[in-house]
N, CA, C, O and CB atoms as a CASP TS submission, in Angstrom:
PFRMAT TS
TARGET T0000
AUTHOR 0000-0000-0000
METHOD Language model
MODEL 1
PARENT N/A
ATOM      1  N   UNK     1       0.841  -1.176   0.000  1.00  0.00           N
ATOM      2  CA  UNK     1       0.000   0.000   0.000  1.00  0.00           C
ATOM      3  C   UNK     1       0.889   1.243   0.000  1.00  0.00           C
ATOM      4  O   UNK     1       1.882   1.307   0.725  1.00  0.00           O
ATOM      5  CB  UNK     1      -0.958  -0.004   1.218  1.00  0.00           C
ATOM      6  N   UNK     2       0.530   2.209  -0.804  1.00  0.00           N
ATOM      7  CA  UNK     2       1.303   3.437  -0.877  1.00  0.00           C
ATOM      8  C   UNK     2       0.638   4.522  -0.038  1.00  0.00           C
ATOM      9  O   UNK     2      -0.588   4.619   0.022  1.00  0.00           O
ATOM     10  CB  UNK     2       1.455   3.898  -2.337  1.00  0.00           C
ATOM     11  N   UNK     3       1.455   5.317   0.593  1.00  0.00           N
ATOM     12  CA  UNK     3       0.954   6.460   1.354  1.00  0.00           C
ATOM     13  C   UNK     3       0.911   7.673   0.438  1.00  0.00           C
ATOM     14  O   UNK     3       1.682   7.764  -0.518  1.00  0.00           O
ATOM     15  CB  UNK     3       1.841   6.739   2.607  1.00  0.00           C
ATOM     16  N   UNK     4       0.029   8.582   0.723  1.00  0.00           N
ATOM     17  CA  UNK     4      -0.072   9.787  -0.078  1.00  0.00           C
ATOM     18  C   UNK     4      -0.121  10.994   0.842  1.00  0.00           C
ATOM     19  O   UNK     4      -0.781  10.981   1.881  1.00  0.00           O
ATOM     20  CB  UNK     4      -1.313   9.741  -0.994  1.00  0.00           C
ATOM     21  N   UNK     5       0.591  12.035   0.437  1.00  0.00           N
ATOM     22  CA  UNK     5       0.602  13.273   1.208  1.00  0.00           C
ATOM     23  C   UNK     5       0.567  14.435   0.226  1.00  0.00           C
ATOM     24  O   UNK     5       1.165  14.373  -0.848  1.00  0.00           O
ATOM     25  CB  UNK     5       1.859  13.357   2.144  1.00  0.00           C
ATOM     26  N   UNK     6      -0.126  15.475   0.596  1.00  0.00           N
ATOM     27  CA  UNK     6      -0.189  16.670  -0.242  1.00  0.00           C
ATOM     28  C   UNK     6       0.534  17.800   0.485  1.00  0.00           C
ATOM     29  O   UNK     6       0.215  18.131   1.627  1.00  0.00           O
ATOM     30  CB  UNK     6      -1.673  17.065  -0.566  1.00  0.00           C
ATOM     31  N   UNK     7       1.505  18.378  -0.196  1.00  0.00           N
ATOM     32  CA  UNK     7       2.269  19.480   0.363  1.00  0.00           C
ATOM     33  C   UNK     7       2.065  20.699  -0.519  1.00  0.00           C
ATOM     34  O   UNK     7       2.274  20.640  -1.731  1.00  0.00           O
ATOM     35  CB  UNK     7       3.776  19.121   0.484  1.00  0.00           C
ATOM     36  N   UNK     8       1.668  21.773   0.074  1.00  0.00           N
ATOM     37  CA  UNK     8       1.522  23.025  -0.660  1.00  0.00           C
ATOM     38  C   UNK     8       2.683  23.917  -0.272  1.00  0.00           C
ATOM     39  O   UNK     8       2.900  24.205   0.905  1.00  0.00           O
ATOM     40  CB  UNK     8       0.147  23.717  -0.363  1.00  0.00           C
ATOM     41  N   UNK     9       3.418  24.346  -1.266  1.00  0.00           N
ATOM     42  CA  UNK     9       4.611  25.147  -1.047  1.00  0.00           C
ATOM     43  C   UNK     9       4.443  26.479  -1.759  1.00  0.00           C
ATOM     44  O   UNK     9       4.185  26.522  -2.961  1.00  0.00           O
ATOM     45  CB  UNK     9       5.881  24.409  -1.541  1.00  0.00           C
ATOM     46  N   UNK    10       4.588  27.540  -1.026  1.00  0.00           N
ATOM     47  CA  UNK    10       4.518  28.877  -1.593  1.00  0.00           C
ATOM     48  C   UNK    10       5.881  29.525  -1.496  1.00  0.00           C
ATOM     49  O   UNK    10       6.469  29.608  -0.418  1.00  0.00           O
ATOM     50  CB  UNK    10       3.452  29.732  -0.878  1.00  0.00           C
ATOM     51  N   UNK    11       6.375  29.979  -2.621  1.00  0.00           N
ATOM     52  CA  UNK    11       7.670  30.649  -2.663  1.00  0.00           C
ATOM     53  C   UNK    11       7.475  32.092  -3.086  1.00  0.00           C
ATOM     54  O   UNK    11       6.710  32.387  -4.005  1.00  0.00           O
ATOM     55  CB  UNK    11       8.642  29.925  -3.623  1.00  0.00           C
ATOM     56  N   UNK    12       8.161  32.970  -2.419  1.00  0.00           N
ATOM     57  CA  UNK    12       8.197  34.362  -2.848  1.00  0.00           C
ATOM     58  C   UNK    12       9.590  34.610  -3.399  1.00  0.00           C
ATOM     59  O   UNK    12      10.577  34.591  -2.664  1.00  0.00           O
ATOM     60  CB  UNK    12       7.849  35.355  -1.668  1.00  0.00           C
ATOM     61  N   UNK    13       9.654  34.841  -4.692  1.00  0.00           N
ATOM     62  CA  UNK    13      10.926  35.045  -5.357  1.00  0.00           C
ATOM     63  C   UNK    13      11.064  36.504  -5.762  1.00  0.00           C
ATOM     64  O   UNK    13      10.115  37.126  -6.238  1.00  0.00           O
ATOM     65  CB  UNK    13      11.058  34.124  -6.580  1.00  0.00           C
ATOM     66  N   UNK    14      12.240  37.027  -5.569  1.00  0.00           N
ATOM     67  CA  UNK    14      12.536  38.396  -5.973  1.00  0.00           C
ATOM     68  C   UNK    14      13.811  38.351  -6.800  1.00  0.00           C
ATOM     69  O   UNK    14      14.785  37.697  -6.427  1.00  0.00           O
ATOM     70  CB  UNK    14      12.684  39.355  -4.731  1.00  0.00           C
ATOM     71  N   UNK    15      13.792  39.046  -7.914  1.00  0.00           N
ATOM     72  CA  UNK    15      14.956  38.995  -8.797  1.00  0.00           C
ATOM     73  C   UNK    15      15.128  40.330  -9.505  1.00  0.00           C
ATOM     74  O   UNK    15      14.230  41.171  -9.541  1.00  0.00           O
ATOM     75  CB  UNK    15      14.816  37.852  -9.828  1.00  0.00           C
ATOM     76  N   UNK    16      16.313  40.485 -10.062  1.00  0.00           N
ATOM     77  CA  UNK    16      16.601  41.685 -10.839  1.00  0.00           C
ATOM     78  C   UNK    16      15.772  41.691 -12.119  1.00  0.00           C
ATOM     79  O   UNK    16      15.329  40.643 -12.588  1.00  0.00           O
ATOM     80  CB  UNK    16      18.104  41.774 -11.170  1.00  0.00           C
ATOM     81  N   UNK    17      15.573  42.863 -12.668  1.00  0.00           N
ATOM     82  CA  UNK    17      14.861  42.996 -13.923  1.00  0.00           C
ATOM     83  C   UNK    17      15.526  42.128 -14.988  1.00  0.00           C
ATOM     84  O   UNK    17      16.751  42.089 -15.097  1.00  0.00           O
ATOM     85  CB  UNK    17      14.815  44.470 -14.367  1.00  0.00           C
ATOM     86  N   UNK    18      14.712  41.443 -15.761  1.00  0.00           N
ATOM     87  CA  UNK    18      15.238  40.580 -16.810  1.00  0.00           C
ATOM     88  C   UNK    18      15.341  39.127 -16.404  1.00  0.00           C
ATOM     89  O   UNK    18      15.557  38.265 -17.256  1.00  0.00           O
ATOM     90  CB  UNK    18      16.572  41.063 -17.232  1.00  0.00           C
ATOM     91  N   UNK    19      15.191  38.831 -15.112  1.00  0.00           N
ATOM     92  CA  UNK    19      15.218  37.448 -14.645  1.00  0.00           C
ATOM     93  C   UNK    19      13.816  36.873 -14.781  1.00  0.00           C
ATOM     94  O   UNK    19      12.841  37.485 -14.344  1.00  0.00           O
ATOM     95  CB  UNK    19      15.726  37.352 -13.167  1.00  0.00           C
ATOM     96  N   UNK    20      13.722  35.718 -15.376  1.00  0.00           N
ATOM     97  CA  UNK    20      12.424  35.089 -15.579  1.00  0.00           C
ATOM     98  C   UNK    20      12.102  34.188 -14.381  1.00  0.00           C
ATOM     99  O   UNK    20      12.658  33.098 -14.249  1.00  0.00           O
ATOM    100  CB  UNK    20      12.408  34.274 -16.904  1.00  0.00           C
ATOM    101  N   UNK    21      11.208  34.651 -13.520  1.00  0.00           N
ATOM    102  CA  UNK    21      10.867  33.885 -12.314  1.00  0.00           C
ATOM    103  C   UNK    21      10.147  32.583 -12.658  1.00  0.00           C
ATOM    104  O   UNK    21      10.240  31.605 -11.915  1.00  0.00           O
ATOM    105  CB  UNK    21       9.995  34.728 -11.380  1.00  0.00           C
ATOM    106  N   UNK    22       9.430  32.568 -13.779  1.00  0.00           N
ATOM    107  CA  UNK    22       8.770  31.341 -14.207  1.00  0.00           C
ATOM    108  C   UNK    22       9.809  30.250 -14.466  1.00  0.00           C
ATOM    109  O   UNK    22       9.615  29.096 -14.083  1.00  0.00           O
ATOM    110  CB  UNK    22       7.921  31.592 -15.473  1.00  0.00           C
ATOM    111  N   UNK    23      10.921  30.626 -15.122  1.00  0.00           N
ATOM    112  CA  UNK    23      11.990  29.651 -15.385  1.00  0.00           C
ATOM    113  C   UNK    23      12.620  29.160 -14.089  1.00  0.00           C
ATOM    114  O   UNK    23      12.963  27.983 -13.976  1.00  0.00           O
ATOM    115  CB  UNK    23      13.069  30.268 -16.287  1.00  0.00           C
ATOM    116  N   UNK    24      12.776  30.048 -13.108  1.00  0.00           N
ATOM    117  CA  UNK    24      13.324  29.642 -11.812  1.00  0.00           C
ATOM    118  C   UNK    24      12.408  28.602 -11.165  1.00  0.00           C
ATOM    119  O   UNK    24      12.884  27.603 -10.627  1.00  0.00           O
ATOM    120  CB  UNK    24      13.498  30.872 -10.877  1.00  0.00           C
ATOM    121  N   UNK    25      11.105  28.835 -11.216  1.00  0.00           N
ATOM    122  CA  UNK    25      10.140  27.881 -10.664  1.00  0.00           C
ATOM    123  C   UNK    25      10.199  26.537 -11.363  1.00  0.00           C
ATOM    124  O   UNK    25      10.145  25.491 -10.716  1.00  0.00           O
ATOM    125  CB  UNK    25       8.740  28.439 -10.761  1.00  0.00           C
ATOM    126  N   UNK    26      10.310  26.561 -12.687  1.00  0.00           N
ATOM    127  CA  UNK    26      10.406  25.322 -13.453  1.00  0.00           C
ATOM    128  C   UNK    26      11.695  24.580 -13.119  1.00  0.00           C
ATOM    129  O   UNK    26      11.693  23.355 -13.000  1.00  0.00           O
ATOM    130  CB  UNK    26      10.336  25.613 -14.960  1.00  0.00           C
ATOM    131  N   UNK    27      12.795  25.313 -12.966  1.00  0.00           N
ATOM    132  CA  UNK    27      14.070  24.683 -12.597  1.00  0.00           C
ATOM    133  C   UNK    27      13.978  24.038 -11.220  1.00  0.00           C
ATOM    134  O   UNK    27      14.481  22.933 -11.015  1.00  0.00           O
ATOM    135  CB  UNK    27      15.210  25.717 -12.618  1.00  0.00           C
ATOM    136  N   UNK    28      13.344  24.718 -10.285  1.00  0.00           N
ATOM    137  CA  UNK    28      13.175  24.174  -8.938  1.00  0.00           C
ATOM    138  C   UNK    28      12.351  22.892  -8.983  1.00  0.00           C
ATOM    139  O   UNK    28      12.704  21.904  -8.337  1.00  0.00           O
ATOM    140  CB  UNK    28      12.503  25.208  -8.014  1.00  0.00           C
ATOM    141  N   UNK    29      11.269  22.902  -9.732  1.00  0.00           N
ATOM    142  CA  UNK    29      10.437  21.706  -9.859  1.00  0.00           C
ATOM    143  C   UNK    29      11.234  20.558 -10.475  1.00  0.00           C
ATOM    144  O   UNK    29      11.116  19.415 -10.032  1.00  0.00           O
ATOM    145  CB  UNK    29       9.190  22.004 -10.711  1.00  0.00           C
ATOM    146  N   UNK    30      12.038  20.851 -11.486  1.00  0.00           N
ATOM    147  CA  UNK    30      12.861  19.821 -12.127  1.00  0.00           C
ATOM    148  C   UNK    30      13.879  19.243 -11.146  1.00  0.00           C
ATOM    149  O   UNK    30      14.127  18.037 -11.149  1.00  0.00           O
ATOM    150  CB  UNK    30      13.582  20.398 -13.355  1.00  0.00           C
ATOM    151  N   UNK    31      14.468  20.096 -10.308  1.00  0.00           N
ATOM    152  CA  UNK    31      15.434  19.620  -9.312  1.00  0.00           C
ATOM    153  C   UNK    31      14.764  18.684  -8.309  1.00  0.00           C
ATOM    154  O   UNK    31      15.330  17.652  -7.948  1.00  0.00           O
ATOM    155  CB  UNK    31      16.079  20.809  -8.576  1.00  0.00           C
ATOM    156  N   UNK    32      13.569  19.038  -7.861  1.00  0.00           N
ATOM    157  CA  UNK    32      12.854  18.203  -6.900  1.00  0.00           C
ATOM    158  C   UNK    32      12.477  16.869  -7.544  1.00  0.00           C
ATOM    159  O   UNK    32      12.619  15.813  -6.926  1.00  0.00           O
ATOM    160  CB  UNK    32      11.591  18.930  -6.378  1.00  0.00           C
ATOM    161  N   UNK    33      11.998  16.922  -8.780  1.00  0.00           N
ATOM    162  CA  UNK    33      11.625  15.689  -9.473  1.00  0.00           C
ATOM    163  C   UNK    33      12.841  14.799  -9.703  1.00  0.00           C
ATOM    164  O   UNK    33      12.745  13.577  -9.589  1.00  0.00           O
ATOM    165  CB  UNK    33      10.951  16.011 -10.810  1.00  0.00           C
ATOM    166  N   UNK    34      13.983  15.402 -10.025  1.00  0.00           N
ATOM    167  CA  UNK    34      15.205  14.616 -10.246  1.00  0.00           C
ATOM    168  C   UNK    34      15.627  13.905  -8.965  1.00  0.00           C
ATOM    169  O   UNK    34      16.123  12.779  -9.004  1.00  0.00           O
ATOM    170  CB  UNK    34      16.348  15.521 -10.750  1.00  0.00           C
ATOM    171  N   UNK    35      15.429  14.561  -7.851  1.00  0.00           N
ATOM    172  CA  UNK    35      15.844  13.955  -6.579  1.00  0.00           C
ATOM    173  C   UNK    35      14.890  12.847  -6.125  1.00  0.00           C
ATOM    174  O   UNK    35      15.333  11.807  -5.638  1.00  0.00           O
ATOM    175  CB  UNK    35      15.934  15.027  -5.498  1.00  0.00           C
ATOM    176  N   UNK    36      13.586  13.068  -6.282  1.00  0.00           N
ATOM    177  CA  UNK    36      12.609  12.125  -5.739  1.00  0.00           C
ATOM    178  C   UNK    36      11.942  11.255  -6.791  1.00  0.00           C
ATOM    179  O   UNK    36      11.245  10.299  -6.453  1.00  0.00           O
ATOM    180  CB  UNK    36      11.561  12.869  -4.989  1.00  0.00           C
ATOM    181  N   UNK    37      12.142  11.569  -8.040  1.00  0.00           N
ATOM    182  CA  UNK    37      11.587  10.741  -9.112  1.00  0.00           C
ATOM    183  C   UNK    37      10.232  11.220  -9.580  1.00  0.00           C
ATOM    184  O   UNK    37       9.404  11.681  -8.794  1.00  0.00           O
ATOM    185  CB  UNK    37      11.479   9.316  -8.658  1.00  0.00           C
ATOM    186  N   UNK    38      10.026  11.099 -10.886  1.00  0.00           N
ATOM    187  CA  UNK    38       8.778  11.553 -11.492  1.00  0.00           C
ATOM    188  C   UNK    38       7.575  10.728 -11.037  1.00  0.00           C
ATOM    189  O   UNK    38       6.456  11.238 -10.982  1.00  0.00           O
ATOM    190  CB  UNK    38       8.891  11.501 -13.001  1.00  0.00           C
ATOM    191  N   UNK    39       7.799   9.475 -10.716  1.00  0.00           N
ATOM    192  CA  UNK    39       6.689   8.615 -10.320  1.00  0.00           C
ATOM    193  C   UNK    39       6.144   8.998  -8.955  1.00  0.00           C
ATOM    194  O   UNK    39       4.941   8.897  -8.712  1.00  0.00           O
ATOM    195  CB  UNK    39       7.127   7.163 -10.312  1.00  0.00           C
ATOM    196  N   UNK    40       7.024   9.437  -8.065  1.00  0.00           N
ATOM    197  CA  UNK    40       6.600   9.756  -6.713  1.00  0.00           C
ATOM    198  C   UNK    40       6.122  11.209  -6.567  1.00  0.00           C
ATOM    199  O   UNK    40       5.363  11.536  -5.655  1.00  0.00           O
ATOM    200  CB  UNK    40       7.735   9.493  -5.753  1.00  0.00           C
ATOM    201  N   UNK    41       6.577  12.064  -7.477  1.00  0.00           N
ATOM    202  CA  UNK    41       6.286  13.482  -7.323  1.00  0.00           C
ATOM    203  C   UNK    41       5.888  14.065  -8.665  1.00  0.00           C
ATOM    204  O   UNK    41       6.651  13.983  -9.627  1.00  0.00           O
ATOM    205  CB  UNK    41       7.497  14.236  -6.739  1.00  0.00           C
ATOM    206  N   UNK    42       4.718  14.645  -8.739  1.00  0.00           N
ATOM    207  CA  UNK    42       4.245  15.221  -9.986  1.00  0.00           C
ATOM    208  C   UNK    42       3.944  16.697  -9.761  1.00  0.00           C
ATOM    209  O   UNK    42       2.947  17.053  -9.132  1.00  0.00           O
ATOM    210  CB  UNK    42       2.992  14.471 -10.510  1.00  0.00           C
ATOM    211  N   UNK    43       4.815  17.541 -10.280  1.00  0.00           N
ATOM    212  CA  UNK    43       4.609  18.983 -10.167  1.00  0.00           C
ATOM    213  C   UNK    43       4.128  19.592 -11.476  1.00  0.00           C
ATOM    214  O   UNK    43       3.875  20.795 -11.550  1.00  0.00           O
ATOM    215  CB  UNK    43       5.893  19.662  -9.726  1.00  0.00           C
ATOM    216  N   UNK    44       4.002  18.768 -12.502  1.00  0.00           N
ATOM    217  CA  UNK    44       3.591  19.299 -13.799  1.00  0.00           C
ATOM    218  C   UNK    44       2.228  19.976 -13.681  1.00  0.00           C
ATOM    219  O   UNK    44       1.300  19.424 -13.090  1.00  0.00           O
ATOM    220  CB  UNK    44       3.546  18.176 -14.858  1.00  0.00           C
ATOM    221  N   UNK    45       2.120  21.156 -14.239  1.00  0.00           N
ATOM    222  CA  UNK    45       0.864  21.879 -14.236  1.00  0.00           C
ATOM    223  C   UNK    45       0.681  22.782 -13.031  1.00  0.00           C
ATOM    224  O   UNK    45      -0.260  23.575 -13.001  1.00  0.00           O
ATOM    225  CB  UNK    45      -0.258  20.919 -14.301  1.00  0.00           C
ATOM    226  N   UNK    46       1.551  22.686 -12.042  1.00  0.00           N
ATOM    227  CA  UNK    46       1.412  23.512 -10.852  1.00  0.00           C
ATOM    228  C   UNK    46       2.355  24.701 -10.864  1.00  0.00           C
ATOM    229  O   UNK    46       2.186  25.643 -10.090  1.00  0.00           O
ATOM    230  CB  UNK    46       1.655  22.685  -9.620  1.00  0.00           C
ATOM    231  N   UNK    47       3.342  24.659 -11.738  1.00  0.00           N
ATOM    232  CA  UNK    47       4.314  25.750 -11.807  1.00  0.00           C
ATOM    233  C   UNK    47       3.976  26.588 -13.022  1.00  0.00           C
ATOM    234  O   UNK    47       4.655  27.576 -13.299  1.00  0.00           O
ATOM    235  CB  UNK    47       5.789  25.214 -11.879  1.00  0.00           C
TER
END
């Protein structure tokens, strides 16, 4: 049996003009998925 947990994470990002915060969010999601695996963690559509 698999356990399921829902975690809501809110980040406040501040950057210099010209920095794409959307790309930073996507990179963060990719890093988390790489560490824990796509099967266990699905962030697609939330970033």
